[in-house]
C-alpha positions as CSV (number, residue, x, y, z in Angstrom):
1,M,-184.1,32.3,143.8
2,I,-184.5,30.5,147.4
3,V,-181.4,32.4,149.4
4,P,-182.4,35.3,151.1
5,S,-181.9,38.4,149.5
6,K,-180.2,39.8,152.5
7,F,-177.5,36.8,152.3
8,V,-176.5,37.9,148.6
9,R,-176.4,41.5,149.9
10,A,-174.2,41.3,152.3
11,L,-171.8,39.3,149.6
12,P,-168.5,41.3,148.6
13,P,-169.8,43.3,145.3
14,A,-167.9,40.4,142.6
15,V,-168.8,38.4,144.5
16,G,-172.6,39.0,144.8
17,K,-172.6,40.1,140.8
18,C,-171.2,36.6,140.4
19,F,-173.9,34.3,142.5
20,K,-176.8,36.2,141.0
21,K,-175.9,36.3,137.5
22,W,-175.3,32.0,137.8
23,A,-178.2,31.2,140.3
24,E,-180.4,33.1,137.6
25,Y,-179.2,31.9,134.1
26,M,-179.2,28.2,136.0
27,Y,-183.1,28.7,136.8
28,Q,-183.8,29.8,133.2
29,A,-181.3,27.9,131.0
30,I,-179.5,24.7,132.7
31,P,-181.7,21.5,132.3
32,F,-181.2,18.9,135.0
33,Q,-181.9,15.3,134.7
34,L,-183.4,14.6,138.0
35,A,-185.6,18.2,137.8
36,D,-188.1,17.0,140.2
37,S,-185.5,15.8,142.8
38,T,-185.4,17.5,146.2
39,I,-181.8,16.5,146.6
40,H,-180.1,16.8,143.8
41,S,-181.4,19.7,141.4
42,T,-181.6,23.6,141.4
43,A,-181.9,24.1,145.5
44,H,-179.2,22.2,146.1
45,S,-176.9,23.6,143.4
46,E,-178.2,27.2,144.1
47,R,-176.8,26.6,148.0
48,V,-173.6,24.9,146.8
49,L,-172.7,27.7,144.2
50,L,-173.4,30.5,147.2
51,Y,-171.1,28.3,149.7
52,A,-168.2,28.2,147.1
53,L,-168.1,31.6,146.3
54,L,-168.5,32.3,150.5
55,I,-165.3,30.2,150.8
56,A,-163.3,31.6,147.6
57,A,-164.1,35.5,148.7
58,G,-161.5,34.4,151.5
59,V,-158.9,32.3,149.6
60,V,-158.9,33.9,146.4
61,G,-160.8,37.1,146.9
62,E,-162.6,38.2,144.2
63,D,-160.5,37.1,141.0
64,R,-163.0,36.7,138.3
65,R,-161.8,34.2,136.2
66,S,-161.7,31.8,140.0
67,L,-165.3,32.9,140.7
68,N,-166.5,31.7,137.8
69,I,-164.9,28.1,137.7
70,L,-166.6,27.7,140.8
71,A,-169.8,29.1,139.9
72,H,-170.0,26.9,136.2
73,A,-168.9,23.7,138.3
74,S,-171.7,24.9,140.8
75,V,-174.4,25.2,138.3
76,F,-173.8,22.2,136.8
77,H,-172.2,19.5,138.6
78,D,-175.7,17.6,139.4
79,T,-177.5,17.9,135.8
80,C,-176.9,14.5,135.0
81,R,-177.4,12.7,137.6
82,E,-179.6,9.7,137.0
83,S,-180.7,8.8,140.6
84,D,-180.2,10.3,144.2
85,G,-178.9,7.8,145.2
86,K,-174.9,6.7,144.9
87,D,-174.1,7.6,141.1
88,T,-170.3,7.8,140.6
89,G,-170.1,9.0,137.1
90,H,-172.5,12.0,137.2
91,G,-169.6,14.2,137.8
92,A,-167.9,12.9,134.4
93,R,-171.3,13.2,132.6
94,A,-172.2,16.6,133.7
95,A,-168.4,17.5,132.4
96,V,-169.5,16.4,129.2
97,F,-172.5,17.8,129.6
98,Y,-171.5,21.3,130.2
99,E,-168.9,21.5,127.5
100,E,-171.7,20.2,124.7
101,F,-174.0,23.1,126.2
102,C,-171.1,25.7,125.9
103,K,-171.1,24.7,122.4
104,S,-174.6,25.5,121.6
105,H,-175.0,28.3,124.5
106,E,-172.3,31.5,123.1
107,E,-172.9,33.1,126.6
108,V,-171.2,30.6,128.1
109,T,-167.8,30.2,128.1
110,F,-166.5,27.0,128.1
111,L,-163.9,27.2,131.5
112,P,-162.2,23.7,131.4
113,E,-160.9,23.6,135.1
114,A,-164.9,23.9,136.1
115,A,-165.5,20.3,133.7
116,Y,-162.3,19.2,136.2
117,L,-163.8,20.3,139.2
118,M,-167.4,18.8,138.3
119,R,-165.5,15.8,136.8
120,Y,-163.8,14.5,139.7
121,H,-166.6,15.8,142.4
122,D,-168.0,12.2,143.1
123,R,-164.6,10.4,143.2
124,R,-161.7,10.6,145.9
125,D,-159.4,13.7,146.4
126,E,-156.5,11.9,145.5
127,R,-157.9,11.1,141.8
128,G,-159.4,14.5,141.4
129,E,-156.0,16.1,142.0
130,E,-154.4,14.3,140.3
131,A,-156.0,14.3,137.3
132,I,-155.8,18.2,137.7
133,R,-152.2,18.4,138.6
134,A,-151.8,16.6,134.8
135,A,-154.1,18.7,133.3
136,F,-153.2,21.9,134.7
137,P,-149.0,22.3,135.2
138,D,-148.7,25.5,135.3
139,S,-151.9,26.2,137.4
140,A,-152.3,23.1,139.2
141,D,-152.1,24.8,142.4
142,L,-154.8,26.7,142.0
143,V,-157.1,24.4,140.3
144,V,-156.4,22.3,143.1
145,K,-157.6,24.4,145.6
146,L,-160.3,25.5,143.7
147,Y,-161.5,21.6,143.6
148,K,-161.5,21.4,147.7
149,I,-163.5,24.3,147.5
150,F,-166.1,23.1,145.3
151,K,-165.8,19.9,147.0
152,D,-166.2,21.8,150.5
153,A,-169.5,23.6,149.2
154,D,-170.8,20.9,148.3
155,A,-170.3,19.1,151.1
156,L,-171.7,22.1,153.2
157,D,-174.7,21.4,151.6
158,R,-175.0,17.6,153.1
159,W,-177.6,19.4,155.9
160,R,-180.0,18.7,153.5
161,L,-179.9,14.8,154.0
162,G,-180.8,15.1,157.6
163,R,-179.1,16.2,160.9
164,W,-176.1,13.4,160.6
165,G,-175.5,14.4,156.7
166,L,-172.7,16.3,156.9
167,N,-169.4,15.3,159.1
168,P,-167.1,18.7,159.4
169,D,-164.4,16.2,160.1
170,F,-164.2,15.6,156.2
171,L,-163.8,19.1,155.2
172,R,-160.7,20.6,153.3
173,T,-160.7,24.0,154.3
174,D,-160.6,26.2,157.5
175,R,-163.6,28.2,155.2
176,A,-165.7,25.6,154.9
177,L,-165.6,25.1,159.1
178,A,-166.1,28.4,159.6
179,L,-169.6,28.1,157.9
180,V,-171.1,25.1,158.8
181,D,-173.3,26.6,161.1
182,F,-174.4,29.1,158.7
183,A,-175.0,25.8,156.2
184,R,-177.3,24.1,158.6
185,K,-179.7,27.1,159.3
186,L,-179.4,28.1,155.1
187,V,-180.8,24.5,154.4
188,M,-183.5,25.1,157.2
189,L,-184.9,28.1,155.6
190,T,-184.8,27.2,152.1
191,S,-185.3,23.3,152.2
192,V,-188.8,21.9,150.6
193,K,-190.9,21.1,153.7
């Protein structure tokens, strides 16, 4: 793992446990189509996992199902990228891969909400929210909240693209805004030189 252990130790217990479990699992078992990418592979996904769980801790607390939905989306969301450039549709490919992966890895329970988060993370918010509301009418508000958390977590890691990579004006949650400086520092600490 690339995230310094001092940051992991500072997490609330359920959040820290979820982070360690899924970061370790990702490195051990989840293949990435662009495995040698310095922009869209495991280091990026590990940081997205951390940001998603940090944001969630302040929004949904230690709700294990919500944390696991975000964890699954974080570690699988970029597994099926075909390039480091604009690759619209990689989220949908990742969602299909995730569902197939779960069928052949019984230790990973398929969470349909996670598939929707990753399927629409590379699409406009309105499109993702509309699809989520149609698919999860009884829990739409929560799943839309998780979608916004996940998109913000992915955006926070745009610091890896350079000093102008992240425009905080596009973040959706106050919790993400509070993590902008932390995310910049974490990218500097964990990026490949």
